C-alpha positions, 0 to 999 in steps of 0.5 A: 566961186561966181553964181553960176549966170544964165549963159551956163546951160552946158556946165550944169547939162554937164555936171547934171548926168555925171551927178544924176549918173550916181545910183543913188541919185538915180534912184532917189531922183526918180522916186521923185519924178514919180512918186513924188511929182516933182521935176528932176531938172528942177531940183538938179539945178536947186542943188547946183546952184547951191553947189556952186555957191549961191542957192535960190531963193524962194521966190526964184525957185518959183520963178524957174519953176512957172518958166519950165511950165510955161517954156516945154509945154509939157512936152519932157514928161510928155515924150517922158511917158511916150518912152514908157508905154512903147519900152511896154507895148514893145519890150525888144524893140532896142533901137525903138527905145533908144530912138526915144530915150535920145528924143527925151534927153534932148527935151531934157537938156532943152528944159535945163536951157529954160531954167538957166535963164530965169534972172535969180534973186541970189546973185552975190552967192555966199561968202564960202566957198563950200556950201554946208549939208543945211545948205543942200537940205534947206534948199530942197525942202524949199522946193518941197515946201513950193510943191507941198502950196500948190492942191495938185503936188500934195506930197509927203516926201519922207527926210530919208530921201531930201536929207540922202540926197542933200548928201550925195549933194554934199559930198559931191562939192569937191568934184570940178563941175 
């Protein structure tokens, strides 16, 4: 399998939506986001690239993180906060909640397109088309290490959470994107 190219944001989005829809995956990703300040799209990108036999290097992860931070100016996180606040203030207004959720998802998709724009170091791919569990786990630990070096993102993610996500991605790789 070839490494995903920067012109594949639609393929990445479709896979992300399908993978995220799994209850255990959604719960793990939201916990990483809310409790540990992980970027869900960056986490999904790490798993998707690994799934496609082209795991990102630590430099790729840092570049992607910087690119989306610069590119979206925090709009996605801001919109998420607006949606959550509005839902708390107006819990019975389903129309408002759905409109804000649609706007948030549109920004999530733009963020994924930004991630796909970066040129990655690992363009050769892995020898095998199928990634091992260790490949998925390893790329998540690389992302964790990047966050650990950032003073504002100190976190202590459990092995159970990272390994659970890695297992879900490993189990998912036999499905087409």
